[in-house]
C-alpha positions in Angstrom: 61.4 104.6 121.8 60.4 102.7 124.9 59.1 104.1 128.2 61.3 104.8 131.2 61.2 102.5 134.1 59.7 103.7 137.4 63.1 104.1 138.9 64.4 106.5 136.3 67.2 106.1 133.8 69.1 102.8 133.8 72.9 103.3 133.5 75.0 101.0 131.3 75.8 97.9 133.2 79.6 97.1 133.5 80.7 94.0 131.7 83.3 91.3 131.5 84.8 91.7 128.0 86.7 89.0 126.1 88.6 88.8 122.8 91.5 86.7 121.8 93.5 86.1 125.0 92.3 89.4 126.5 90.0 89.7 129.5 88.8 93.1 130.8 86.7 93.4 133.9 85.0 96.7 133.6 83.7 96.7 137.2 87.2 96.7 138.7 89.0 98.2 135.7 91.3 95.1 135.6 93.0 93.8 132.4 94.5 90.4 131.8 96.3 89.1 128.7 96.4 85.4 129.0 97.0 84.7 132.6 99.1 87.8 133.2 97.7 91.0 134.8 98.5 94.1 132.7 98.6 97.7 134.0 97.2 100.4 131.7 97.2 104.2 132.1 93.7 105.7 132.4 93.5 107.1 128.9 94.6 103.9 127.2 92.1 102.0 129.3 89.2 104.3 128.3 90.3 104.1 124.6 90.3 100.3 124.8 86.8 100.3 126.4 85.5 102.6 123.6 86.9 100.2 120.9 85.3 97.2 122.7 81.9 98.9 122.9 82.0 99.3 119.1 84.0 96.2 118.1 84.3 95.8 114.4 83.3 99.3 113.7 85.2 102.4 112.8 85.5 104.6 116.0 86.5 108.1 114.9 89.4 110.0 116.4 87.0 112.6 117.9 85.2 109.8 119.8 88.4 108.2 121.0 89.8 111.6 122.1 86.6 112.3 124.0 86.7 108.8 125.6 90.3 109.0 126.6 90.6 112.6 127.6 87.0 113.8 128.4 86.7 117.6 128.6 90.3 118.2 127.6 91.9 119.5 124.4 94.8 117.2 123.4 96.5 116.5 120.1 95.9 113.5 117.9 99.5 112.5 118.8 98.2 111.7 122.3 95.8 109.2 120.8 98.4 107.7 118.6 100.7 107.1 121.6 97.8 105.6 123.6 97.1 103.2 120.7 100.8 102.3 120.6 100.8 101.6 124.3 97.7 99.5 124.0 99.1 97.4 121.2 102.2 96.8 123.2 100.2 95.8 126.3 98.0 93.4 124.4 100.9 91.5 122.8 99.9 89.6 119.7 96.2 90.6 120.2 97.4 94.2 119.8 97.5 93.7 116.0 93.7 93.5 116.1 93.6 97.3 116.6 93.5 98.5 113.0 94.0 102.1 111.8 91.5 103.6 109.4 93.7 106.2 107.9 92.3 109.7 108.2 89.3 108.7 110.4 90.1 106.6 113.4 90.6 103.0 114.5 88.6 99.7 114.7 89.0 96.6 116.8 88.9 93.7 114.2 88.0 91.0 116.7 85.1 88.8 117.8 84.2 90.3 121.2 81.9 88.9 123.8 80.6 90.7 126.9 79.1 89.2 130.1 77.3 91.6 132.4 78.5 91.7 136.0 76.7 93.0 139.1 77.0 96.8 139.7 75.9 98.7 142.8 76.4 102.1 141.4 73.7 104.7 141.7 71.8 105.7 138.5 73.3 108.6 136.5 71.9 112.0 137.3 69.1 113.0 134.9 69.9 115.9 132.6 67.7 119.0 132.4 65.8 117.4 129.5 63.8 115.4 132.0 62.0 118.6 133.0 60.9 119.6 129.5 57.2 119.6 128.6 55.0 120.1 125.5 54.7 123.8 124.8 58.1 124.7 126.2 60.5 126.7 124.0 63.4 124.7 122.7 66.4 125.5 124.8 69.2 127.3 123.0 67.1 127.5 119.8 65.2 130.8 119.6 61.9 130.7 117.8 61.4 127.0 118.2 58.8 125.3 120.5 58.2 121.8 121.6 54.8 120.6 120.1 54.4 117.0 121.4 56.4 114.1 122.8 57.1 111.5 120.2 58.7 108.9 122.4 61.1 108.3 125.3 63.5 105.7 126.5 65.9 104.9 129.3 68.4 107.4 128.2 66.6 110.0 126.1 63.3 111.6 125.0 62.3 112.9 121.6 59.9 115.8 120.8 58.4 117.2 117.7 59.5 120.9 117.5 58.2 123.6 115.3 59.5 127.0 114.3 57.4 130.1 114.5 54.6 130.5 111.9 50.9 131.0 111.4 48.0 128.9 110.2 48.8 129.8 106.6 52.5 129.2 107.0 52.9 126.8 109.9 56.7 126.9 110.0 59.4 124.2 109.8 59.2 121.0 111.9 62.0 118.9 113.3 62.5 116.0 115.7 64.6 117.0 118.7 66.3 114.1 120.6 67.3 115.1 124.2 69.7 113.1 126.4 68.3 112.3 129.9 71.4 110.5 131.2 75.1 110.1 130.6 74.4 107.1 128.4 72.1 109.2 126.4 74.7 111.9 126.0 77.2 109.3 124.8 74.6 108.1 122.3 74.1 111.6 121.0 77.9 112.1 120.6 78.1 108.7 118.8 75.4 109.7 116.4 77.0 113.1 115.6 80.4 111.4 115.1 79.0 108.8 112.8 77.0 111.3 110.8 80.2 113.4 110.2 82.2 110.2 109.4 79.5 109.0 106.9 79.4 112.5 105.2 83.2 112.6 104.9 83.7 109.0 103.7 80.6 108.2 101.6 78.3 111.1 101.4 76.1 109.3 98.9 74.9 106.5 101.3 71.1 106.6 100.5 68.2 107.0 102.9 70.1 107.6 106.1 68.6 110.3 108.3 70.8 113.3 108.4 71.7 115.1 111.6 70.7 118.7 111.0 72.3 120.3 114.1 73.2 119.6 117.7 73.9 121.1 121.1 76.5 119.2 123.0 78.1 122.1 124.9 75.6 122.7 127.7 72.5 120.9 129.1 70.0 120.0 127.9 72.0 118.2 125.2 70.2 117.3 122.0 70.2 116.6 118.3 68.1 118.1 115.6 66.8 115.5 113.1 64.3 115.5 110.3 60.6 114.9 111.3 58.9 112.2 109.3 55.2 113.0 109.2 54.1 109.4 108.6 55.8 108.3 111.8 58.0 105.3 112.1 57.4 102.1 110.1 55.4 100.4 112.9 53.0 103.4 113.1 52.7 103.7 109.4 52.2 99.9 108.9 49.1 99.9 111.1 47.6 103.0 109.6 44.7 102.8 107.1 46.9 103.3 104.0 50.0 101.7 105.4 51.9 98.5 104.7 49.0 96.3 104.0 47.8 98.5 101.2 51.0 97.9 99.2 51.2 95.0 96.7 53.7 92.3 97.5 56.1 93.4 94.8 56.2 96.9 96.3 56.9 95.4 99.8 59.8 93.4 98.4 61.2 96.5 96.7 60.9 98.3 100.1 63.0 95.4 101.7 65.6 95.6 98.9 66.0 99.4 99.4 66.4 98.9 103.1 69.1 96.3 102.5 71.0 98.7 100.2 70.9 101.4 102.8 72.4 99.0 105.4 74.9 97.8 102.8 76.1 101.4 102.3 76.8 101.6 106.1 78.5 98.2 106.3 80.8 99.1 103.4 82.3 101.9 105.4 82.5 100.0 108.7 79.3 101.2 110.4 77.1 98.6 112.1 73.6 99.9 113.1 73.1 97.3 115.9 69.4 98.2 116.5 67.5 97.6 113.2 63.7 97.6 114.0 60.6 99.3 112.8 60.8 102.1 115.3 64.1 103.2 113.7 62.8 103.1 110.1 60.7 106.0 108.7 58.6 105.6 105.5 58.7 108.5 103.0 57.2 109.0 99.5 59.6 110.0 96.7 58.8 112.4 93.8 57.5 109.5 91.7 55.0 108.5 94.5 57.0 105.4 95.6 57.5 104.5 99.2 60.9 104.0 100.7 62.3 103.9 104.2 64.9 106.2 105.9 67.1 104.6 108.5 67.7 106.6 111.7 69.1 106.3 115.3 72.7 105.5 114.5 73.6 106.3 118.1 71.9 103.2 119.3 75.3 101.5 119.4 76.1 103.1 122.8 72.7 102.7 124.3 72.2 99.2 122.9 75.7 97.8 123.5 76.2 94.4 125.2 75.0 93.8 127.9 72.1 95.3 126.0 69.4 93.3 127.6 69.7 95.2 130.8 69.2 98.4 128.9 66.1 96.9 127.3 64.7 95.7 130.6 64.9 92.1 129.4 66.4 89.1 131.2 66.4 85.7 129.7 65.0 84.0 132.8 61.6 85.7 132.5 58.6 84.3 130.7 57.5 85.8 127.4 54.3 87.3 128.9 56.3 89.1 131.5 58.3 91.2 129.0 57.6 94.9 128.8 56.9 96.7 125.6 60.6 97.5 125.4 61.3 93.8 124.8 60.0 94.2 121.2 63.6 94.8 120.1 64.3 91.1 121.1 62.5 90.0 117.9 65.4 91.6 115.9 68.3 90.6 118.1 70.5 87.9 116.6 70.8 84.8 118.8 74.6 85.3 119.2 74.0 88.8 120.6 71.4 87.5 123.1 74.1 85.0 124.1 76.4 87.8 125.0 78.5 88.3 121.8 79.1 91.8 120.4 76.9 92.9 117.4 78.5 92.5 114.0 77.4 93.0 110.4 76.0 89.5 110.5 73.7 90.5 113.4 72.4 93.4 111.3 71.7 90.8 108.5 69.7 88.8 111.0 67.5 91.8 111.7 67.1 92.4 108.0 65.9 88.8 107.5 63.2 89.2 110.2 62.2 92.6 108.9 61.9 91.2 105.3 59.6 88.5 106.5 57.4 90.9 108.4 57.2 93.4 105.6 56.4 90.8 103.0 53.6 89.3 105.1 52.4 92.8 106.0 52.5 92.3 109.8 55.3 93.9 111.9 54.0 92.2 115.0 54.5 88.7 113.7 57.6 86.9 115.0 59.8 84.7 112.8 58.5 81.6 114.7 58.8 77.9 113.6 56.5 77.3 110.6 56.9 80.8 109.2 57.7 79.4 105.8 54.0 78.6 105.3 53.4 82.4 105.1 55.7 82.9 102.1 54.5 81.4 98.8 57.6 82.2 96.8 60.3 79.4 97.4 63.2 81.7 96.4 62.0 84.4 98.8 61.8 81.7 101.5 65.4 80.8 100.8 66.5 84.4 101.0 64.8 85.1 104.3 66.1 81.8 105.7 69.6 82.6 104.7 69.6 86.1 106.2 67.8 85.0 109.5 69.8 81.8 110.1 70.2 81.2 113.8 73.8 80.1 113.3 75.9 83.2 112.2 78.3 80.9 110.3 75.4 79.9 108.1 74.3 83.6 107.6 76.7 83.7 104.7 75.4 86.7 102.8 76.0 90.5 103.0 73.4 93.2 102.8 74.3 94.2 99.2 73.9 90.6 98.0 70.6 90.2 99.8 69.3 93.4 98.1 70.4 92.0 94.7 68.6 88.7 95.3 65.4 90.5 96.2 65.6 92.8 93.2 66.2 90.0 90.8 63.5 87.6 92.1 61.6 87.6 88.7 64.8 86.8 86.8 65.8 84.1 89.3 62.3 82.5 89.0 62.6 82.3 85.2 66.1 80.9 85.5 65.0 78.2 88.0 62.1 77.3 85.8 64.4 77.0 82.8 66.7 74.8 84.8 63.9 72.5 85.8 62.7 72.2 82.2 66.2 71.4 81.0 66.7 68.9 83.8 63.4 67.2 82.8 64.4 67.0 79.2 67.9 65.7 80.1 66.3 63.0 82.3 64.0 61.9 79.5 66.8 61.8 77.0 68.9 59.9 79.5 66.3 57.2 79.8 66.1 56.9 76.0 69.9 56.6 75.7 70.0 54.0 78.4 67.5 51.9 76.5 69.5 52.3 73.3 72.8 51.3 75.0 71.2 48.2 76.4 70.3 47.0 72.9 73.8 47.7 71.6 75.7 46.5 74.6 76.0 42.8 73.6 77.6 43.9 70.3 80.2 46.1 71.8 81.0 44.1 74.9 83.5 41.7 73.2 85.3 44.4 71.3 85.6 46.6 74.4 87.2 43.8 76.5 89.7 42.9 73.8 90.7 46.6 73.2 90.9 47.3 76.9 93.2 44.4 77.4 95.6 45.5 74.6 95.7 49.1 75.8 96.3 48.1 79.4 99.2 45.8 78.5 100.9 48.5 76.5 100.3 51.2 79.1 101.7 49.0 81.9 104.9 48.5 80.0 105.2 52.3 79.3 104.5 53.1 83.0 107.1 50.7 84.3 109.8 52.2 82.1 108.9 55.8 83.0 108.4 55.0 86.7 112.0 53.8 87.0 113.4 57.0 85.4 111.0 59.3 87.4 111.7 57.6 90.7 115.5 58.1 90.2 115.1 61.8 89.3 112.5 62.5 92.0 114.6 60.9 94.6 117.7 62.8 93.6 115.8 66.2 93.5 113.9 65.5 96.8 117.2 64.7 98.5 118.8 67.9 97.1 115.8 70.1 98.0 115.7 68.6 101.5 119.4 69.3 102.1 119.0 72.9 100.8 115.9 73.6 103.0 117.7 72.2 106.0 120.8 74.3 105.5 118.8 77.4 104.8 116.7 76.9 108.0 119.8 76.3 110.1 121.5 79.4 108.8 118.5 81.7 109.5 117.7 80.1 112.8 121.3 80.0 114.1 123.0 83.0 112.5 120.2 85.5 111.9 118.0 84.8 114.9 121.0 84.1 117.0 122.5 87.5 116.1 119.2 89.2 117.1 119.7 88.1 120.7 120.5 91.0 123.0 123.3 88.8 124.4 124.9 88.0 121.0 126.7 91.3 120.5 128.6 93.9 122.4 126.9 97.2 123.1 124.1 98.6 125.2 121.2 98.1 122.9 119.2 95.2 121.5 120.1 94.6 117.8 117.5 95.4 115.2 116.5 92.7 112.7 118.5 94.6 110.0 121.6 94.6 112.2 121.2 90.9 112.8 121.0 90.2 109.1 124.1 92.4 108.5 126.0 90.4 111.2 124.9 87.1 109.8 125.9 88.0 106.2 129.5 88.2 107.4 129.4 84.5 108.4 127.9 83.1 105.2 131.4 82.2 103.7 132.4 80.4 106.9 129.0 78.7 107.4 128.2 77.6 103.8 131.4 77.5 101.8 131.0 73.7 101.2 127.4 74.1 100.0 127.5 76.6 97.0 123.8 76.1 95.9 122.6 76.7 99.5 124.9 79.7 99.8 123.5 81.1 96.5 119.9 80.6 97.8 120.7 82.3 101.1 122.4 85.3 99.4 119.5 85.6 97.0 117.0 85.7 99.9 119.0 88.3 101.8 119.3 90.3 98.6 115.5 90.4 98.3 115.2 91.5 102.0 117.7 94.3 101.4 115.8 95.3 98.2 112.5 95.5 100.0 114.2 97.8 102.6 115.5 100.0 99.8 119.2 99.1 100.7 119.8 98.6 97.0 123.6 98.6 97.0 123.6 95.8 99.6 120.9 93.9 97.7 122.9 94.0 94.4 126.1 92.8 96.2 124.4 89.7 97.5 122.5 89.0 94.3 125.7 89.3 92.2 127.4 86.7 94.3 124.3 84.5 94.2 124.1 84.6 90.4 127.8 83.8 90.1 127.3 80.7 92.3 124.2 79.5 90.5 125.9 79.9 87.1 129.0 78.0 88.2 127.3 75.1 89.9 123.9 74.8 88.1 124.6 76.4 84.8 122.7 79.1 83.0 120.0 76.7 81.8 118.7 76.0 85.3 115.6 78.0 86.2 117.1 79.1 89.6 120.0 80.8 87.7 117.6 82.6 85.4 115.4 83.7 88.2 118.3 85.1 90.1 119.5 87.0 87.0 116.0 88.6 86.6 115.9 89.6 90.3 119.4 91.2 90.0 118.3 93.1 86.9 115.3 94.5 88.7 117.5 95.9 91.5 120.0 97.2 89.0 117.2 99.2 87.5 116.3 100.6 90.9 119.9 101.7 91.2 119.9 103.5 87.9 122.2 101.0 86.2 119.9 100.8 83.3 122.3 99.5 80.6 123.6 96.7 82.7 120.1 95.7 83.7 118.8 95.7 80.1 121.8 93.6 78.9 121.1 91.0 81.7 117.4 90.8 80.8 118.0 90.5 77.1 120.7 87.8 77.5 118.5 85.7 79.7 115.5 86.1 77.5 117.5 85.0 74.5 118.9 82.0 76.4 115.4 80.8 77.3 114.1 81.4 73.8 116.9 79.2 72.3 116.2 76.3 74.6 112.4 76.8 74.5 112.1 77.3 78.3 108.7 78.4 79.4 108.2 77.6 83.1 105.7 80.1 84.5 107.7 81.2 87.6 110.7 82.3 85.5 108.5 83.8 82.8 106.8 85.9 85.5 110.1 87.3 86.8 111.2 88.0 83.2 108.0 90.1 82.5 108.4 91.8 85.9 112.0 92.9 85.3 111.2 94.1 81.8 108.0 96.0 82.9 109.9 97.7 85.7 112.8 98.7 83.4 110.6 100.2 80.7 108.6 102.2 83.3 111.8 103.8 84.7 113.1 104.5 81.2 109.8 106.1 80.3 109.2 103.7 77.4 105.6 103.1 78.2 104.3 101.7 75.0 107.2 99.3 74.7 106.8 98.2 78.3 103.0 97.6 78.2 103.2 94.0 76.9 105.6 93.1 79.7 103.4 94.7 82.4 100.3 92.9 81.0 102.3 89.7 80.8 103.0 89.9 84.6 99.3 89.8 85.3 98.5 87.1 82.8 101.4 84.9 84.0 100.4 85.4 87.7 96.9 84.4 86.9 98.1 81.3 85.2 100.6 80.5 88.0 98.5 81.2 91.1 95.3 83.2 90.6 94.6 83.0 94.4 97.7 85.0 95.3 96.0 88.4 95.7 99.1 90.2 97.0 101.1 89.2 93.9 98.2 90.3 91.6 97.9 93.6 93.4 101.6 94.4 92.7 101.3 93.3 89.1 98.2 95.5 88.5 99.9 98.4 90.3 102.8 98.3 87.9 100.4 98.4 84.9 98.4 101.2 86.5 101.6 103.2 87.0 102.6 102.6 83.4 99.2 103.9 82.1 99.3 106.9 84.5 102.8 108.0 83.5 101.9 107.5 79.8 99.0 109.9 80.3 96.3 107.2 80.1 94.8 108.2 83.4 91.4 106.7 82.8 92.9 103.3 82.0 95.1 103.6 85.1 92.0 104.3 87.2 90.4 101.1 86.0 93.4 99.1 87.3 93.3 101.1 90.6 89.6 100.2 91.1 90.4 96.5 90.5 93.2 96.7 93.0 90.8 98.3 95.5 88.6 95.2 95.1 91.6 92.9 95.8 92.5 94.8 99.0 88.8 94.7 100.1 88.8 90.9 99.6 92.0 90.7 101.7 90.6 93.0 104.5 93.8 95.0 104.1 93.5 98.6 105.2 96.8 99.7 106.5 99.7 97.4 105.5 102.8 99.0 103.9 101.7 97.5 100.5 98.3 99.2 100.9 99.9 102.5 101.8 102.2 102.4 98.7 99.2 101.6 96.5 97.3 104.6 98.1 100.3 106.8 97.1 100.2 105.6 93.5 96.4 106.0 93.3 96.7 109.5 94.8 99.2 110.4 92.1 96.8 109.3 89.4 93.9 111.2 91.0 96.2 114.2 91.0 96.7 113.9 87.2 93.0 113.6 86.8 92.7 117.0 88.6 90.6 115.4 91.3 92.6 117.4 93.9 90.4 116.9 96.9 90.4 113.1 96.5 94.1 113.2 95.9 94.7 115.3 99.0 92.8 112.9 101.2 94.5 109.8 99.7 98.0 111.2 99.8 97.6 112.6 103.3 96.4 109.3 104.6 99.2 107.4 102.9 101.8 109.8 104.3 100.5 109.5 107.9 100.3 105.7 107.7 103.8 105.4 106.1 105.4 107.6 108.8 103.7 105.6 111.5 104.5 102.2 110.2 107.8 102.7 108.2 109.3 105.9 109.6 109.8 109.4 108.3 113.1 108.6 106.5 112.0 105.4 104.8 112.4 105.7 101.0 108.8 104.7 100.5 107.7 107.5 102.9 109.9 110.0 101.0 108.1 108.9 97.8 104.8 109.9 99.3 106.3 113.2 100.4 107.3 113.8 96.8 103.7 113.2 95.7 102.3 115.6 98.3 104.8 118.2 97.2 103.7 117.9 93.6 100.1 118.3 94.7 100.9 121.5 96.6 102.7 123.0 93.6 99.8 122.2 91.3 97.4 123.8 93.7 99.5 127.0 93.7 101.1 126.4 97.1 104.8 125.9 96.4 105.9 127.2 99.9 104.2 124.2 101.4 106.0 121.9 99.0 109.5 123.2 99.7 110.1 121.7 103.2 108.8 118.3 102.0 111.2 118.3 99.0 114.1 119.5 101.1 113.7 116.6 103.5 113.2 114.1 100.6 116.3 115.3 98.7 118.6 115.4 101.7 117.5 111.9 102.9 117.7 110.3 99.4 121.2 111.8 98.9 122.4 110.5 102.2 120.9 107.0 101.7 121.2 106.4 97.9 123.8 108.9 96.7 123.5 112.1 94.7 123.5 110.4 91.3 120.6 108.0 92.0 117.5 108.8 90.0 115.4 109.1 93.2 117.8 111.8 94.4 117.9 113.5 91.0 114.1 113.6 90.7 113.9 115.2 94.2 116.5 117.8 93.3 114.6 118.8 90.1 111.3 119.0 92.0 112.8 121.1 94.7 114.3 123.5 92.2 110.9 123.9 90.4 109.2 124.6 93.8 111.7 127.2 94.8 111.4 128.9 91.4 107.6 128.8 91.6 107.6 130.5 95.0 109.4 133.4 96.7 111.7 131.4 99.0 115.2 132.8 99.0 117.6 130.0 98.5 120.7 129.3 96.3 119.2 127.4 93.4 119.9 127.1 89.7 118.7 129.9 87.5 114.9 129.8 87.2 113.6 129.7 83.6 
């Protein structure tokens, strides 16, 4: 850590924060969205500031509660309300505040911060500033401070040792004390991140653990492991340090560091201050060196405007920088320019560290001409990619960088093989060109004659086909344009018009669902002369009702759409067949299994007779059949259809990740309900990858998937994982869909089953009572959702001691 300035601890300088259309002036606590001033209550303002200071990262609920309500005990509901107010105040930019279910929130935005002048007095030093070597450790009986290891603008770190003698010297730890309010925030940040990492991904390798802490009364401190070899810079300059390692061992050290950073990045943690002073070399049981990453609290102390904290201004000459400016070597150019740190800025620091570790000199900057120090061209490419000055060109993550470093030997062999193959191909190409030159005069005449004949025939064929295609395309284009125009006018005028608060009588603004209900009543009047358009509109509205689990309304609209398509387009038209399959799917959801099966079989037979194979209709056929077989518990019979959905979607549009997620989820559910839980888990893992690629953490689709995955974990008897997954899915579903939404009720059913299996039927009963009553009210007592809820409730009541009128227990 760096030395304090002569004037004492330096407080965090206020900043002018920007993201999207939002501007927050921290000095005067003023917020603007676009050009409009926005008022915020104090708690919401402080929560926003905490999210800005850790943009892109997960900020835990404990951190946000402490930021918004310091020193007070409030419920998580207060935080949820503050986030809701924030999102509303920020308008469209409010969607950038993302929930990380079960842990906290993150601001998924590119944030910049410009320092502004601040005349405030420095923060009062904490009692830690009066500690000296030899003093007892406050609040830790039997421990004594041995020597000072380092200090900075907001904290000081000591080596401490427990009581012992010469033969048994006792245990050693590093104690990090806060000497300012910024230092205390840094300690709290480090504790929160340590707890978050342990809860989310306890197996992140080589991250220094937080052994204990005192944050209740001054002096505030953390207890950390003590690394006898010192930090990487100390060890590298020692007699048996970095220069004594062979180059391959240094590259392995770099790869291991990249893997450690990758583990943090994959759970939303950005280190922000990667440098040798925060890396600690250790020897494993096999005698190999590796580095442990520490100082995760640097995010608060090093936040932008971080240069003020470092004692650096960009206007000073290089020889005027204090020793604290060493961190500048590892700061990405965009961070120096005022942007907030991101994972890519961590990658820049990894690139610089990789260069220094490979050349064996941690004092050497990555200056122009550095490439001459690295003999291996692949290694030069890797370092250049990671340390690119333009973040847009720094297109590599920490895991990929580690993989590239660990496979250097394989990549060298592959590149050499490619060069040999290219040389052989070039030689053969020259020989072939010479051979062709000798034969060319023989073939030239034949080629010209053949080409002329083929061209003549082809031109005649094209002219005939072009006439027919032009007529068909013109007719279809005119028909599609008319349909699209009519559909757009209907939704713009009738649906959106009905959503206007002035369009209806009453004292409330209509919901979107009310607007659709109102517009449906006008379809006959509006579209009676355009039957195909009417069918298209009714089919679309049926899908909307179906997604909202208003199945009866969905079926009504889809029946009328199918009738119109059959009458005016015929059953051979793909639009008719697609409508029939969609209707069958909703009939299955409404427990009308016989009618749904008849519709599927009839349409399949019709397509088979005529040899119809268009992919979009085939996809809907497989989907309807897969869904029907799952609900009828005919899992083996339904597996080909569920697998067919995936195969057809990949053939139709492999880039549509959302469609693939839904297709794989159906196959996973089929496997899970058939008792093939391991096969189901394979599908769930692939779905996890798709969501990660989309960056989707809290959409309704993701929440439903989490419920399905939680049920499979339950069947695998992985109860702790199932509890975390289902709890998070339930909280998210209540927040985004509402407590009475059928999808939320489905998650409640899953939680209830988990309670029963864990021998806690009394906790399951209230959930099942709510699910049963709501299903009965919304879907009717004979619907299979309602029947399943009733059965589960009866079993829970029988398993417990709750007195309630129930069927006789077995």
